[in-house]
C-alpha positions in Angstrom: -39.5 -11.0 -2.6 -43.0 -11.3 -1.2 -43.2 -12.2 2.5 -39.8 -11.0 3.5 -39.3 -8.3 6.2 -36.5 -5.9 6.9 -34.9 -5.9 10.3 -36.4 -3.4 12.6 -33.1 -2.1 13.9 -33.6 -3.4 17.4 -30.4 -4.1 19.3 -30.2 -5.9 22.7 -27.6 -3.9 24.5 -28.3 -4.9 28.1 -29.7 -8.1 29.5 -32.9 -7.6 31.7 -32.2 -7.5 35.4 -32.5 -10.8 37.2 -35.4 -11.0 39.6 -34.5 -10.8 43.3 -36.0 -12.8 46.2 -38.8 -11.1 48.1 -37.6 -10.5 51.7 -38.6 -13.3 54.0 -39.9 -15.6 51.3 -38.4 -19.1 51.5 -39.8 -20.0 48.1 -38.0 -17.1 46.5 -34.8 -17.9 48.4 -34.9 -21.6 47.3 -35.2 -20.6 43.7 -32.3 -18.1 44.0 -30.1 -20.7 45.6 -30.9 -23.1 42.8 -30.1 -20.4 40.3 -26.7 -19.6 41.9 -25.8 -23.3 42.1 -26.6 -23.6 38.3 -24.5 -20.5 37.6 -21.6 -22.0 39.6 -21.5 -25.1 37.5 -21.9 -23.2 34.2 -25.5 -24.4 33.5 -26.8 -21.1 32.1 -29.9 -22.8 30.7 -30.9 -23.7 34.3 -30.1 -20.2 35.3 -32.6 -18.9 32.8 -35.1 -21.5 33.8 -34.7 -20.4 37.5 -35.3 -16.7 36.4 -38.5 -17.8 34.7 -39.6 -19.8 37.7 -38.8 -17.0 40.1 -40.8 -14.5 38.0 -43.8 -16.9 37.9 -43.6 -17.5 41.6 -43.4 -13.8 42.4 -46.4 -13.0 40.2 -48.5 -15.8 41.9 -47.3 -15.3 45.5 -46.4 -11.6 45.8 -48.6 -9.5 43.5 -52.0 -8.6 44.7 
């Protein structure tokens, strides 16, 4: 069976922590509000998208 690989034994036991808003940042807060609105309507794809957007925002706006 050339080209096949065995599973590496990795198991995802915990989900990564969601990013949190930086204190005093209206951009972070807006994304977090959108994320909670998506969660309240059961749109977990939008929740995930908001997490990605928040991480991108934080890396651009809050890391030196």
